[in-house]
Jmol script that loads the backbone (N, CA, C; Angstrom):
load data "model"
ATOM      1  N   MET A   1       0.851  -1.170   0.000  1.00  0.00           N
ATOM      2  CA  MET A   1       0.000   0.000   0.000  1.00  0.00           C
ATOM      3  C   MET A   1       0.899   1.236   0.000  1.00  0.00           C
ATOM      4  N   LYS A   2       0.547   2.204  -0.850  1.00  0.00           N
ATOM      5  CA  LYS A   2       1.323   3.433  -0.945  1.00  0.00           C
ATOM      6  C   LYS A   2       0.392   4.623  -0.771  1.00  0.00           C
ATOM      7  N   PHE A   3       0.911   5.649  -0.106  1.00  0.00           N
ATOM      8  CA  PHE A   3       0.176   6.887   0.091  1.00  0.00           C
ATOM      9  C   PHE A   3       0.907   8.014  -0.616  1.00  0.00           C
ATOM     10  N   LYS A   4       0.159   8.862  -1.281  1.00  0.00           N
ATOM     11  CA  LYS A   4       0.734  10.034  -1.930  1.00  0.00           C
ATOM     12  C   LYS A   4      -0.194  11.219  -1.688  1.00  0.00           C
ATOM     13  N   TYR A   5       0.395  12.388  -1.589  1.00  0.00           N
ATOM     14  CA  TYR A   5      -0.388  13.615  -1.495  1.00  0.00           C
ATOM     15  C   TYR A   5      -0.047  14.492  -2.687  1.00  0.00           C
ATOM     16  N   ASN A   6      -1.059  14.916  -3.409  1.00  0.00           N
ATOM     17  CA  ASN A   6      -0.889  15.805  -4.547  1.00  0.00           C
ATOM     18  C   ASN A   6      -1.296  17.202  -4.082  1.00  0.00           C
ATOM     19  N   LYS A   7      -0.294  18.031  -3.799  1.00  0.00           N
ATOM     20  CA  LYS A   7      -0.546  19.363  -3.250  1.00  0.00           C
ATOM     21  C   LYS A   7      -1.332  20.228  -4.224  1.00  0.00           C
ATOM     22  N   GLU A   8      -0.990  20.152  -5.501  1.00  0.00           N
ATOM     23  CA  GLU A   8      -1.663  20.976  -6.511  1.00  0.00           C
ATOM     24  C   GLU A   8      -3.167  20.712  -6.547  1.00  0.00           C
ATOM     25  N   ASP A   9      -3.562  19.442  -6.439  1.00  0.00           N
ATOM     26  CA  ASP A   9      -4.976  19.062  -6.476  1.00  0.00           C
ATOM     27  C   ASP A   9      -5.585  18.905  -5.084  1.00  0.00           C
ATOM     28  N   ASP A  10      -4.760  19.017  -4.027  1.00  0.00           N
ATOM     29  CA  ASP A  10      -5.187  18.792  -2.643  1.00  0.00           C
ATOM     30  C   ASP A  10      -5.918  17.450  -2.533  1.00  0.00           C
ATOM     31  N   ALA A  11      -5.230  16.405  -2.984  1.00  0.00           N
ATOM     32  CA  ALA A  11      -5.817  15.067  -2.999  1.00  0.00           C
ATOM     33  C   ALA A  11      -4.848  14.053  -2.400  1.00  0.00           C
ATOM     34  N   ILE A  12      -5.409  13.127  -1.640  1.00  0.00           N
ATOM     35  CA  ILE A  12      -4.646  11.996  -1.113  1.00  0.00           C
ATOM     36  C   ILE A  12      -4.942  10.812  -2.024  1.00  0.00           C
ATOM     37  N   LEU A  13      -3.892  10.133  -2.438  1.00  0.00           N
ATOM     38  CA  LEU A  13      -4.022   8.938  -3.273  1.00  0.00           C
ATOM     39  C   LEU A  13      -3.531   7.742  -2.466  1.00  0.00           C
ATOM     40  N   ILE A  14      -4.367   6.744  -2.352  1.00  0.00           N
ATOM     41  CA  ILE A  14      -4.013   5.531  -1.623  1.00  0.00           C
ATOM     42  C   ILE A  14      -4.023   4.378  -2.625  1.00  0.00           C
ATOM     43  N   GLU A  15      -2.831   3.919  -2.971  1.00  0.00           N
ATOM     44  CA  GLU A  15      -2.698   2.811  -3.922  1.00  0.00           C
ATOM     45  C   GLU A  15      -2.759   1.506  -3.144  1.00  0.00           C
ATOM     46  N   LEU A  16      -3.777   0.721  -3.394  1.00  0.00           N
ATOM     47  CA  LEU A  16      -3.968  -0.538  -2.675  1.00  0.00           C
ATOM     48  C   LEU A  16      -3.187  -1.680  -3.304  1.00  0.00           C
ATOM     49  N   ASN A  17      -3.036  -1.632  -4.627  1.00  0.00           N
ATOM     50  CA  ASN A  17      -2.281  -2.661  -5.348  1.00  0.00           C
ATOM     51  C   ASN A  17      -1.930  -2.109  -6.717  1.00  0.00           C
ATOM     52  N   ASP A  18      -1.268  -2.914  -7.531  1.00  0.00           N
ATOM     53  CA  ASP A  18      -0.824  -2.429  -8.840  1.00  0.00           C
ATOM     54  C   ASP A  18      -1.619  -3.021 -10.004  1.00  0.00           C
ATOM     55  N   LYS A  19      -2.849  -3.442  -9.729  1.00  0.00           N
ATOM     56  CA  LYS A  19      -3.686  -3.991 -10.795  1.00  0.00           C
ATOM     57  C   LYS A  19      -4.123  -2.878 -11.738  1.00  0.00           C
ATOM     58  N   VAL A  20      -4.526  -3.258 -12.923  1.00  0.00           N
ATOM     59  CA  VAL A  20      -4.955  -2.302 -13.940  1.00  0.00           C
ATOM     60  C   VAL A  20      -6.332  -1.760 -13.574  1.00  0.00           C
ATOM     61  N   ILE A  21      -6.463  -0.440 -13.647  1.00  0.00           N
ATOM     62  CA  ILE A  21      -7.745   0.206 -13.345  1.00  0.00           C
ATOM     63  C   ILE A  21      -8.658   0.096 -14.556  1.00  0.00           C
ATOM     64  N   ASP A  22      -9.887  -0.349 -14.310  1.00  0.00           N
ATOM     65  CA  ASP A  22     -10.880  -0.519 -15.373  1.00  0.00           C
ATOM     66  C   ASP A  22     -11.936   0.585 -15.328  1.00  0.00           C
ATOM     67  N   PHE A  23     -12.364   0.971 -14.117  1.00  0.00           N
ATOM     68  CA  PHE A  23     -13.390   1.996 -13.979  1.00  0.00           C
ATOM     69  C   PHE A  23     -13.309   2.604 -12.584  1.00  0.00           C
ATOM     70  N   ALA A  24     -14.051   3.689 -12.392  1.00  0.00           N
ATOM     71  CA  ALA A  24     -14.045   4.366 -11.096  1.00  0.00           C
ATOM     72  C   ALA A  24     -15.466   4.780 -10.731  1.00  0.00           C
ATOM     73  N   GLU A  25     -15.702   4.897  -9.432  1.00  0.00           N
ATOM     74  CA  GLU A  25     -16.983   5.382  -8.924  1.00  0.00           C
ATOM     75  C   GLU A  25     -16.692   6.473  -7.904  1.00  0.00           C
ATOM     76  N   GLN A  26     -17.489   7.534  -7.956  1.00  0.00           N
ATOM     77  CA  GLN A  26     -17.293   8.657  -7.043  1.00  0.00           C
ATOM     78  C   GLN A  26     -18.496   8.822  -6.146  1.00  0.00           C
ATOM     79  N   SER A  27     -18.213   9.105  -4.874  1.00  0.00           N
ATOM     80  CA  SER A  27     -19.243   9.443  -3.901  1.00  0.00           C
ATOM     81  C   SER A  27     -18.721  10.627  -3.101  1.00  0.00           C
ATOM     82  N   GLY A  28     -19.255  11.791  -3.358  1.00  0.00           N
ATOM     83  CA  GLY A  28     -18.771  12.994  -2.687  1.00  0.00           C
ATOM     84  C   GLY A  28     -17.319  13.251  -3.032  1.00  0.00           C
ATOM     85  N   ASP A  29     -16.482  13.400  -2.002  1.00  0.00           N
ATOM     86  CA  ASP A  29     -15.056  13.675  -2.199  1.00  0.00           C
ATOM     87  C   ASP A  29     -14.207  12.412  -2.266  1.00  0.00           C
ATOM     88  N   PHE A  30     -14.824  11.260  -2.473  1.00  0.00           N
ATOM     89  CA  PHE A  30     -14.093   9.996  -2.556  1.00  0.00           C
ATOM     90  C   PHE A  30     -14.291   9.382  -3.938  1.00  0.00           C
ATOM     91  N   ILE A  31     -13.182   8.974  -4.529  1.00  0.00           N
ATOM     92  CA  ILE A  31     -13.233   8.255  -5.806  1.00  0.00           C
ATOM     93  C   ILE A  31     -12.502   6.934  -5.601  1.00  0.00           C
ATOM     94  N   VAL A  32     -13.174   5.843  -5.918  1.00  0.00           N
ATOM     95  CA  VAL A  32     -12.550   4.520  -5.816  1.00  0.00           C
ATOM     96  C   VAL A  32     -12.410   3.972  -7.230  1.00  0.00           C
ATOM     97  N   HIS A  33     -11.183   3.594  -7.561  1.00  0.00           N
ATOM     98  CA  HIS A  33     -10.873   3.014  -8.865  1.00  0.00           C
ATOM     99  C   HIS A  33     -10.826   1.494  -8.690  1.00  0.00           C
ATOM    100  N   PHE A  34     -11.453   0.787  -9.617  1.00  0.00           N
ATOM    101  CA  PHE A  34     -11.576  -0.666  -9.532  1.00  0.00           C
ATOM    102  C   PHE A  34     -10.930  -1.362 -10.721  1.00  0.00           C
ATOM    103  N   SER A  35     -10.538  -2.619 -10.495  1.00  0.00           N
ATOM    104  CA  SER A  35     -10.086  -3.482 -11.587  1.00  0.00           C
ATOM    105  C   SER A  35     -11.318  -4.019 -12.309  1.00  0.00           C
ATOM    106  N   ALA A  36     -11.102  -4.729 -13.401  1.00  0.00           N
ATOM    107  CA  ALA A  36     -12.212  -5.336 -14.148  1.00  0.00           C
ATOM    108  C   ALA A  36     -12.983  -6.338 -13.286  1.00  0.00           C
ATOM    109  N   LYS A  37     -12.323  -6.889 -12.267  1.00  0.00           N
ATOM    110  CA  LYS A  37     -12.981  -7.851 -11.365  1.00  0.00           C
ATOM    111  C   LYS A  37     -13.601  -7.168 -10.146  1.00  0.00           C
ATOM    112  N   ARG A  38     -13.750  -5.829 -10.212  1.00  0.00           N
ATOM    113  CA  ARG A  38     -14.359  -5.015  -9.141  1.00  0.00           C
ATOM    114  C   ARG A  38     -13.534  -5.010  -7.856  1.00  0.00           C
ATOM    115  N   GLU A  39     -12.222  -5.209  -7.970  1.00  0.00           N
ATOM    116  CA  GLU A  39     -11.338  -5.118  -6.811  1.00  0.00           C
ATOM    117  C   GLU A  39     -10.873  -3.666  -6.692  1.00  0.00           C
ATOM    118  N   PRO A  40     -10.946  -3.064  -5.496  1.00  0.00           N
ATOM    119  CA  PRO A  40     -10.448  -1.700  -5.349  1.00  0.00           C
ATOM    120  C   PRO A  40      -8.940  -1.647  -5.593  1.00  0.00           C
ATOM    121  N   VAL A  41      -8.514  -0.685  -6.390  1.00  0.00           N
ATOM    122  CA  VAL A  41      -7.109  -0.536  -6.758  1.00  0.00           C
ATOM    123  C   VAL A  41      -6.535   0.761  -6.187  1.00  0.00           C
ATOM    124  N   LEU A  42      -7.309   1.837  -6.263  1.00  0.00           N
ATOM    125  CA  LEU A  42      -6.837   3.158  -5.856  1.00  0.00           C
ATOM    126  C   LEU A  42      -7.994   3.927  -5.237  1.00  0.00           C
ATOM    127  N   ILE A  43      -7.722   4.616  -4.136  1.00  0.00           N
ATOM    128  CA  ILE A  43      -8.708   5.487  -3.499  1.00  0.00           C
ATOM    129  C   ILE A  43      -8.166   6.904  -3.549  1.00  0.00           C
ATOM    130  N   GLU A  44      -8.994   7.835  -4.011  1.00  0.00           N
ATOM    131  CA  GLU A  44      -8.641   9.257  -4.011  1.00  0.00           C
ATOM    132  C   GLU A  44      -9.531   9.976  -3.011  1.00  0.00           C
ATOM    133  N   ILE A  45      -8.939  10.813  -2.190  1.00  0.00           N
ATOM    134  CA  ILE A  45      -9.686  11.663  -1.276  1.00  0.00           C
ATOM    135  C   ILE A  45      -9.452  13.095  -1.743  1.00  0.00           C
ATOM    136  N   LEU A  46     -10.510  13.712  -2.273  1.00  0.00           N
ATOM    137  CA  LEU A  46     -10.427  15.073  -2.772  1.00  0.00           C
ATOM    138  C   LEU A  46     -10.613  16.055  -1.618  1.00  0.00           C
ATOM    139  N   ASP A  47     -10.157  17.280  -1.798  1.00  0.00           N
ATOM    140  CA  ASP A  47     -10.231  18.308  -0.747  1.00  0.00           C
ATOM    141  C   ASP A  47      -9.637  17.742   0.546  1.00  0.00           C
ATOM    142  N   ALA A  48      -8.453  17.148   0.396  1.00  0.00           N
ATOM    143  CA  ALA A  48      -7.822  16.381   1.468  1.00  0.00           C
ATOM    144  C   ALA A  48      -7.526  17.203   2.711  1.00  0.00           C
ATOM    145  N   SER A  49      -7.091  18.446   2.557  1.00  0.00           N
ATOM    146  CA  SER A  49      -6.749  19.232   3.744  1.00  0.00           C
ATOM    147  C   SER A  49      -7.975  19.439   4.626  1.00  0.00           C
ATOM    148  N   GLN A  50      -9.119  19.689   4.020  1.00  0.00           N
ATOM    149  CA  GLN A  50     -10.352  19.850   4.809  1.00  0.00           C
ATOM    150  C   GLN A  50     -10.778  18.514   5.420  1.00  0.00           C
ATOM    151  N   PHE A  51     -10.644  17.425   4.654  1.00  0.00           N
ATOM    152  CA  PHE A  51     -10.978  16.096   5.168  1.00  0.00           C
ATOM    153  C   PHE A  51     -10.140  15.763   6.405  1.00  0.00           C
ATOM    154  N   LEU A  52      -8.829  15.995   6.317  1.00  0.00           N
ATOM    155  CA  LEU A  52      -7.947  15.684   7.449  1.00  0.00           C
ATOM    156  C   LEU A  52      -8.245  16.568   8.654  1.00  0.00           C
ATOM    157  N   LYS A  53      -8.557  17.819   8.399  1.00  0.00           N
ATOM    158  CA  LYS A  53      -8.919  18.719   9.500  1.00  0.00           C
ATOM    159  C   LYS A  53     -10.184  18.211  10.198  1.00  0.00           C
ATOM    160  N   ASN A  54     -11.193  17.878   9.404  1.00  0.00           N
ATOM    161  CA  ASN A  54     -12.455  17.396   9.978  1.00  0.00           C
ATOM    162  C   ASN A  54     -12.279  16.088  10.741  1.00  0.00           C
ATOM    163  N   ILE A  55     -11.530  15.157  10.162  1.00  0.00           N
ATOM    164  CA  ILE A  55     -11.354  13.854  10.806  1.00  0.00           C
ATOM    165  C   ILE A  55     -10.531  13.977  12.086  1.00  0.00           C
ATOM    166  N   SER A  56      -9.541  14.869  12.085  1.00  0.00           N
ATOM    167  CA  SER A  56      -8.717  15.016  13.287  1.00  0.00           C
ATOM    168  C   SER A  56      -9.518  15.593  14.443  1.00  0.00           C
ATOM    169  N   LEU A  57     -10.500  16.422  14.148  1.00  0.00           N
ATOM    170  CA  LEU A  57     -11.336  16.989  15.208  1.00  0.00           C
ATOM    171  C   LEU A  57     -12.234  15.940  15.858  1.00  0.00           C
ATOM    172  N   ARG A  58     -12.447  14.836  15.178  1.00  0.00           N
ATOM    173  CA  ARG A  58     -13.310  13.777  15.701  1.00  0.00           C
ATOM    174  C   ARG A  58     -12.540  12.702  16.484  1.00  0.00           C
ATOM    175  N   LEU A  59     -11.226  12.775  16.434  1.00  0.00           N
ATOM    176  CA  LEU A  59     -10.406  11.821  17.187  1.00  0.00           C
ATOM    177  C   LEU A  59     -10.412  12.192  18.667  1.00  0.00           C
ATOM    178  N   PRO A  60     -10.347  11.201  19.539  1.00  0.00           N
ATOM    179  CA  PRO A  60     -10.179  11.512  20.954  1.00  0.00           C
ATOM    180  C   PRO A  60      -8.883  12.301  21.164  1.00  0.00           C
ATOM    181  N   ASP A  61      -8.880  13.221  22.127  1.00  0.00           N
ATOM    182  CA  ASP A  61      -7.708  14.063  22.387  1.00  0.00           C
ATOM    183  C   ASP A  61      -6.430  13.247  22.543  1.00  0.00           C
ATOM    184  N   LYS A  62      -6.510  12.149  23.266  1.00  0.00           N
ATOM    185  CA  LYS A  62      -5.323  11.326  23.520  1.00  0.00           C
ATOM    186  C   LYS A  62      -4.734  10.797  22.209  1.00  0.00           C
ATOM    187  N   VAL A  63      -5.591  10.317  21.332  1.00  0.00           N
ATOM    188  CA  VAL A  63      -5.141   9.770  20.047  1.00  0.00           C
ATOM    189  C   VAL A  63      -4.583  10.894  19.181  1.00  0.00           C
ATOM    190  N   ARG A  64      -5.285  12.009  19.096  1.00  0.00           N
ATOM    191  CA  ARG A  64      -4.827  13.137  18.286  1.00  0.00           C
ATOM    192  C   ARG A  64      -3.456  13.615  18.746  1.00  0.00           C
ATOM    193  N   ASN A  65      -3.254  13.717  20.063  1.00  0.00           N
ATOM    194  CA  ASN A  65      -1.969  14.164  20.598  1.00  0.00           C
ATOM    195  C   ASN A  65      -0.856  13.183  20.263  1.00  0.00           C
ATOM    196  N   GLN A  66      -1.149  11.883  20.304  1.00  0.00           N
ATOM    197  CA  GLN A  66      -0.137  10.874  19.977  1.00  0.00           C
ATOM    198  C   GLN A  66       0.258  10.957  18.508  1.00  0.00           C
ATOM    199  N   ILE A  67      -0.713  11.168  17.641  1.00  0.00           N
ATOM    200  CA  ILE A  67      -0.432  11.238  16.206  1.00  0.00           C
ATOM    201  C   ILE A  67       0.409  12.462  15.884  1.00  0.00           C
ATOM    202  N   PHE A  68      -0.020  13.613  16.347  1.00  0.00           N
ATOM    203  CA  PHE A  68       0.664  14.852  15.987  1.00  0.00           C
ATOM    204  C   PHE A  68       1.983  15.032  16.727  1.00  0.00           C
ATOM    205  N   ALA A  69       2.176  14.297  17.812  1.00  0.00           N
ATOM    206  CA  ALA A  69       3.444  14.373  18.541  1.00  0.00           C
ATOM    207  C   ALA A  69       4.469  13.394  17.982  1.00  0.00           C
ATOM    208  N   SER A  70       4.015  12.492  17.119  1.00  0.00           N
ATOM    209  CA  SER A  70       4.905  11.484  16.547  1.00  0.00           C
ATOM    210  C   SER A  70       5.986  12.142  15.704  1.00  0.00           C
ATOM    211  N   PRO A  71       7.267  11.744  15.890  1.00  0.00           N
ATOM    212  CA  PRO A  71       8.346  12.324  15.088  1.00  0.00           C
ATOM    213  C   PRO A  71       8.188  12.040  13.598  1.00  0.00           C
ATOM    214  N   SER A  72       7.453  10.985  13.239  1.00  0.00           N
ATOM    215  CA  SER A  72       7.300  10.644  11.823  1.00  0.00           C
ATOM    216  C   SER A  72       6.074  11.307  11.200  1.00  0.00           C
ATOM    217  N   PHE A  73       5.281  12.058  11.986  1.00  0.00           N
ATOM    218  CA  PHE A  73       4.094  12.703  11.424  1.00  0.00           C
ATOM    219  C   PHE A  73       4.517  13.689  10.346  1.00  0.00           C
ATOM    220  N   GLY A  74       3.865  13.578   9.204  1.00  0.00           N
ATOM    221  CA  GLY A  74       4.171  14.474   8.098  1.00  0.00           C
ATOM    222  C   GLY A  74       5.328  14.024   7.236  1.00  0.00           C
ATOM    223  N   GLN A  75       6.018  12.939   7.620  1.00  0.00           N
ATOM    224  CA  GLN A  75       7.116  12.422   6.823  1.00  0.00           C
ATOM    225  C   GLN A  75       6.579  11.439   5.782  1.00  0.00           C
ATOM    226  N   PRO A  76       7.186  11.369   4.627  1.00  0.00           N
ATOM    227  CA  PRO A  76       6.744  10.416   3.609  1.00  0.00           C
ATOM    228  C   PRO A  76       6.813   8.985   4.136  1.00  0.00           C
ATOM    229  N   GLN A  77       5.824   8.193   3.757  1.00  0.00           N
ATOM    230  CA  GLN A  77       5.775   6.792   4.163  1.00  0.00           C
ATOM    231  C   GLN A  77       6.546   5.927   3.194  1.00  0.00           C
ATOM    232  N   SER A  78       7.297   4.978   3.708  1.00  0.00           N
ATOM    233  CA  SER A  78       8.015   4.031   2.867  1.00  0.00           C
ATOM    234  C   SER A  78       7.083   2.912   2.460  1.00  0.00           C
ATOM    235  N   PRO A  79       7.241   2.377   1.266  1.00  0.00           N
ATOM    236  CA  PRO A  79       6.408   1.247   0.856  1.00  0.00           C
ATOM    237  C   PRO A  79       6.609   0.072   1.807  1.00  0.00           C
ATOM    238  N   ALA A  80       5.515  -0.632   2.060  1.00  0.00           N
ATOM    239  CA  ALA A  80       5.572  -1.786   2.983  1.00  0.00           C
ATOM    240  C   ALA A  80       6.160  -2.996   2.312  1.00  0.00           C
TER     241      ALA A  80
END
end "model"
wireframe off; spacefill off
backbone 0.3
color backbone group
């Protein structure tokens, strides 16, 4: 799984696998790209900065503090 942020488009891209994308479906600010066998391949989160702001406000204080205090917060993720 790979995560990418496109600053120009303010979008988070979550690559689930490297299968060929056949089609996509959108619901609000989420676009899911599927293979021909309807397996999710890529998830796009549009208006990502607002999404992250909203989601962080819903986290318990303890969890939010642990995430934002992490030395790796905001650093690029290495492929697993």
